[in-house]
C-alpha positions as CSV (number, residue, x, y, z in Angstrom):
1,M,153.3,78.5,87.7
2,S,150.1,80.5,88.1
3,E,148.5,77.9,90.3
4,N,151.4,78.1,92.7
5,H,150.7,81.8,93.2
6,E,147.0,81.6,94.1
7,P,147.4,80.9,97.8
8,N,149.7,83.9,98.1
9,N,147.0,86.1,96.5
10,E,144.4,84.9,98.9
11,K,146.8,85.7,101.8
12,E,147.3,89.2,100.5
13,I,143.6,89.8,100.2
14,N,143.1,88.5,103.7
15,F,145.7,90.9,104.9
16,V,143.9,93.9,103.6
17,S,140.7,92.9,105.1
18,S,142.2,91.8,108.4
19,P,140.7,93.1,111.6
20,S,144.0,94.8,112.6
21,L,144.1,96.9,109.5
22,Q,140.4,97.8,109.7
23,K,141.0,98.8,113.3
24,A,143.9,101.0,112.2
25,V,141.8,102.6,109.4
26,K,139.0,103.4,111.8
27,K,141.4,104.9,114.3
28,T,142.9,107.1,111.6
29,K,139.4,108.2,110.4
30,R,138.4,108.9,114.0
31,K,141.5,111.1,114.5
32,Q,140.8,112.9,111.3
33,T,137.2,113.5,112.3
34,I,138.3,114.8,115.7
35,K,140.9,117.0,114.0
36,Y,138.3,118.5,111.6
37,V,135.8,119.0,114.5
38,I,138.5,120.9,116.5
39,I,139.5,123.0,113.6
40,T,135.8,123.8,112.8
41,V,135.1,124.7,116.5
42,V,138.2,126.9,116.8
43,T,137.5,128.6,113.4
44,T,133.9,129.2,114.2
45,S,134.7,130.5,117.7
46,L,137.3,132.8,116.2
47,L,135.0,134.1,113.6
48,L,132.2,134.6,116.1
49,T,134.6,136.4,118.4
50,I,135.8,138.7,115.6
51,L,132.2,139.2,114.5
52,F,131.1,140.1,118.1
53,M,134.1,142.3,118.8
54,G,133.7,144.0,115.4
55,S,130.0,144.5,116.0
56,Q,130.6,146.0,119.5
57,Y,133.3,148.3,118.1
58,I,131.0,149.6,115.4
59,L,128.1,150.0,117.9
60,T,130.4,151.8,120.4
61,K,131.6,154.2,117.6
62,R,128.0,154.8,116.6
63,I,127.1,155.7,120.1
64,E,130.1,158.0,120.3
65,N,129.1,159.5,117.0
66,Q,125.5,160.1,118.1
67,D,124.6,163.7,118.8
68,I,125.9,163.6,122.3
69,Y,126.1,167.4,122.4
70,Y,122.9,168.0,120.5
71,D,120.7,168.0,123.6
72,S,122.9,170.7,125.1
73,V,122.0,173.2,122.4
74,H,118.5,172.0,121.6
75,G,115.3,171.9,123.8
76,A,114.3,174.8,126.1
77,N,115.4,174.1,129.7
78,I,115.7,170.4,128.9
79,S,118.9,168.5,129.6
80,P,119.8,164.8,129.5
81,G,119.9,163.1,132.9
82,G,121.8,160.0,131.9
83,T,121.7,157.0,129.5
84,S,121.7,153.2,130.1
85,F,122.7,150.7,127.4
86,N,121.6,147.2,126.7
87,Y,124.1,145.5,124.3
88,N,122.9,142.8,121.8
89,L,125.0,141.2,119.1
90,F,123.9,143.6,116.3
91,S,122.3,146.4,118.2
92,I,122.2,148.5,121.4
93,T,119.1,149.6,123.2
94,A,119.7,153.0,124.8
95,E,117.4,154.5,127.4
96,T,117.9,158.2,128.1
97,T,116.1,160.3,130.7
98,Y,115.7,164.1,130.4
99,R,115.2,166.7,133.2
100,K,114.1,170.3,133.6
101,T,115.7,172.7,136.1
102,M,113.1,174.4,138.3
103,G,114.7,176.9,140.7
104,D,117.0,174.9,142.9
105,R,115.4,171.6,142.0
106,S,115.0,169.5,138.9
107,I,112.1,167.3,137.6
108,L,112.0,164.2,135.4
109,W,110.7,165.5,132.1
110,D,111.0,162.8,129.5
111,K,112.3,159.3,128.8
112,K,113.4,158.1,125.3
113,T,114.2,154.5,124.3
114,E,116.2,154.0,121.0
115,K,117.5,151.1,119.1
116,V,120.9,151.7,117.6
117,P,121.8,149.0,115.0
118,V,125.2,148.2,113.6
119,F,124.0,149.6,110.2
120,G,121.0,151.6,109.3
121,R,119.0,154.4,111.0
122,V,118.5,154.8,114.7
123,E,114.9,153.9,115.7
124,V,113.0,155.6,118.5
125,L,111.1,152.8,120.2
126,E,109.3,154.9,122.9
127,R,109.0,158.4,124.3
128,G,107.6,159.1,127.7
129,S,106.2,162.4,126.6
130,G,104.4,160.8,123.8
131,M,105.2,159.9,120.2
132,M,102.2,162.0,118.9
133,E,101.3,165.4,120.2
134,V,97.7,166.6,120.9
135,N,97.0,170.3,121.1
136,T,94.0,171.3,123.2
137,L,92.3,174.7,122.8
138,N,92.1,176.2,126.3
139,K,89.4,178.9,126.2
140,E,90.6,180.4,129.5
141,A,94.1,180.7,128.1
142,H,92.9,181.8,124.7
143,R,95.4,179.5,123.0
144,Y,96.3,175.9,122.3
145,V,98.0,174.5,125.4
146,R,100.2,171.5,125.0
147,Y,100.8,168.9,127.8
148,N,103.6,166.4,128.5
149,D,102.1,162.9,128.6
150,F,104.9,161.7,130.9
151,N,104.2,164.0,133.8
152,N,101.1,166.0,132.7
153,E,102.9,169.3,133.0
154,R,102.5,172.2,130.5
155,K,104.9,172.5,127.7
156,I,106.2,176.0,126.8
157,D,105.9,177.9,123.5
158,F,107.7,180.9,122.2
159,Y,106.4,183.8,120.1
160,Y,108.6,185.1,117.3
161,P,109.5,188.8,117.1
162,G,108.2,190.3,113.9
163,L,105.3,187.8,113.3
164,S,101.7,188.9,113.7
165,Y,99.5,187.0,116.1
166,D,95.8,187.2,116.9
167,Y,96.5,186.9,120.6
168,L,99.6,187.2,122.8
169,P,99.5,185.5,126.2
170,H,100.8,187.2,129.3
171,E,100.8,184.2,131.7
172,L,103.6,185.7,133.8
173,D,100.7,187.4,135.6
174,I,99.2,184.0,136.4
175,A,102.6,182.7,137.6
176,T,103.1,185.5,140.0
177,S,99.7,184.9,141.5
178,L,100.2,181.3,142.4
179,D,101.0,179.8,145.8
180,E,104.3,181.1,147.2
181,N,105.5,177.5,147.8
182,K,105.4,176.8,144.0
183,L,108.4,176.7,141.6
184,I,107.3,177.9,138.2
185,E,108.7,177.8,134.7
186,V,107.8,180.6,132.3
187,A,108.9,181.1,128.7
188,L,109.5,184.8,127.8
189,S,109.4,186.0,124.2
190,F,111.1,189.3,123.3
191,K,109.5,192.1,121.2
192,E,112.8,192.5,119.3
193,P,115.9,190.3,119.1
194,M,118.8,191.3,121.4
195,T,122.4,190.3,121.8
196,I,123.6,188.3,124.8
197,A,125.2,191.4,126.3
198,E,122.0,193.3,126.0
199,A,120.0,190.4,127.5
200,A,122.4,190.1,130.4
201,K,121.9,193.9,131.1
202,Q,118.2,194.2,130.6
203,L,117.0,190.7,131.7
204,G,119.4,190.2,134.5
205,Q,121.1,187.1,135.6
206,E,118.9,185.8,138.5
207,N,116.3,183.1,137.8
208,V,117.3,182.8,134.1
209,N,117.6,179.2,133.1
210,W,117.9,179.1,129.3
211,L,118.2,181.5,126.3
212,W,116.5,181.1,123.0
213,V,118.8,181.8,120.0
214,D,117.4,183.4,116.8
215,T,118.1,180.8,114.1
216,S,115.4,181.7,111.6
217,T,116.4,183.3,108.3
218,A,114.5,186.3,106.8
219,A,113.1,184.0,104.1
220,Q,111.7,181.6,106.7
221,M,110.1,184.4,108.7
222,E,108.5,185.8,105.6
223,R,107.2,182.3,104.6
224,M,105.7,181.8,108.1
225,E,104.0,185.2,108.0
226,R,102.6,184.6,104.5
227,T,101.5,181.0,104.7
228,L,100.7,180.3,108.3
229,D,97.3,181.7,109.4
230,Q,96.9,180.3,112.9
231,D,98.8,181.3,116.1
232,S,99.2,177.7,117.1
233,V,101.4,176.9,114.1
234,K,103.3,180.2,114.2
235,T,104.8,179.6,117.7
236,K,108.0,177.8,118.4
237,G,107.6,174.8,120.7
238,G,110.2,174.8,123.5
239,G,111.3,171.2,122.7
240,G,112.3,172.3,119.2
241,A,114.1,175.5,119.9
242,F,117.8,176.1,119.7
243,G,119.6,177.8,122.7
244,F,121.7,177.1,125.7
245,D,121.5,176.7,129.4
246,V,122.5,179.3,131.9
247,V,124.4,177.9,134.9
248,P,122.7,178.9,138.2
249,G,124.8,181.4,140.1
250,Q,127.0,182.2,137.0
251,S,126.7,185.2,134.7
252,F,126.0,184.5,131.1
253,S,128.0,186.4,128.4
254,D,129.3,186.2,124.8
255,N,131.5,183.3,125.9
256,N,128.3,181.2,126.1
257,G,127.4,182.2,122.6
258,K,130.9,181.2,121.4
259,W,130.6,177.8,122.9
260,F,127.1,177.4,121.4
261,V,128.3,178.1,117.9
262,E,131.3,175.9,118.3
263,T,129.1,173.0,119.3
264,L,126.8,173.5,116.3
265,E,129.9,173.6,114.0
266,L,130.9,170.2,115.5
267,L,127.4,168.8,115.1
268,K,127.0,169.8,111.4
269,K,129.7,167.3,110.4
270,E,128.0,164.1,111.5
271,G,124.9,162.7,113.3
272,S,121.2,162.4,112.5
273,H,120.6,166.2,112.9
274,K,123.1,167.5,110.4
275,S,120.5,169.2,108.2
276,S,118.7,171.1,111.0
277,V,122.0,172.2,112.5
278,Q,123.2,173.5,109.1
279,E,119.9,175.4,108.8
280,A,120.4,176.9,112.2
281,L,123.9,178.0,111.4
282,K,122.7,179.5,108.2
283,G,120.2,181.6,110.1
284,I,122.7,182.6,112.8
285,K,125.2,183.7,110.1
286,E,122.5,185.8,108.4
287,N,121.2,187.4,111.6
288,S,124.5,188.1,113.2
289,K,125.5,190.4,110.3
290,A,123.5,193.2,111.9
291,T,125.1,192.7,115.3
292,N,128.8,192.5,114.3
293,G,128.9,188.7,114.5
294,N,127.1,188.5,117.9
295,L,124.3,186.0,118.5
296,R,120.7,187.3,118.6
297,L,118.3,186.1,121.3
298,N,114.5,185.9,120.8
299,G,113.5,184.8,124.3
300,A,114.4,183.1,127.6
301,V,113.1,180.6,130.1
302,V,113.0,181.8,133.7
303,T,112.0,179.8,136.8
304,G,111.5,180.5,140.5
305,T,108.8,181.3,143.1
306,P,106.1,183.8,142.3
307,A,108.0,186.4,144.4
308,E,111.1,185.8,142.4
309,L,109.3,186.1,139.0
310,K,107.6,189.4,139.8
311,R,110.5,191.5,138.6
312,F,110.1,190.2,135.1
313,Q,106.6,191.7,134.9
314,K,108.2,195.2,134.8
315,L,110.2,194.5,131.7
316,D,108.6,196.2,128.7
317,F,110.6,194.4,126.1
318,I,108.8,191.1,126.8
319,R,106.2,190.5,124.1
320,A,104.6,187.3,125.4
321,S,104.9,184.9,128.4
322,V,103.8,181.3,128.5
323,L,103.3,179.2,131.7
324,G,105.2,176.0,131.8
325,A,105.8,173.3,134.4
326,T,104.9,174.0,138.1
327,I,106.0,172.0,141.1
328,D,105.9,172.2,144.9
329,K,109.0,173.8,146.3
330,Y,108.9,171.5,149.3
């Protein structure tokens, strides 16, 4: 009986290994492979899309959460001129320009390039005004004069009320003696802090570009007086001072001070300058106790032609004046 079944077994084996079955198996495998490739491509594309969109969303939120208002309350007579963005998968390169107002004109003052990653700290890649600052002793000026590497113009400095100095510059006299076709920036430091209302009355409104707010606590002032022994380290550089712009043609008042404080309150909650803003608010709160909650001002930035700046020479509450940028009017 078994011998009779042998031919049938051979036929079954031949059927399994037949070309038609092999062709069908290969076709099925090919379909499966194509299916897996399509699934892989679709899944990968979907994941990459989600990753890209998620990255862009986070980067956009990080840009929005950057201190977009910080420049409006920090930096004497310096305002952002605009920012351009270059988007990458996991970062954004932002290039921001800064300008100074000089009379009825403005000049390009600085350019900053930053890398904003999805996660981690924002990195400053380049600054037009220089990443490092070099102070040069100017014998004629009797002080250390700082220059902007970007345009070679003078940087301004303020002198604190209440601190002792070996020499107090009065460079407003130089400004008023320059060519009448010049527009000149001068930083004025007051002998005593004054409120915004007092400054508006005594300083006047014309040719005033920016007001320096007193943000130093009594402890900080005492520490500077006790530990700092050179004038060059006891001044306040204009780029690091807190204050606010004065809109040309508009009167400044306590409303400007209210907006200034509200902006600081917003900035203290998030951003890379939270600690310095909190310190500034601490100083403002302490100093305003003596003025019924009103801000105190330590100085101002004025700009204009020599003729327009002459009236500031007559003000006896000005303790020091420092010459800043100068440009041709025409």
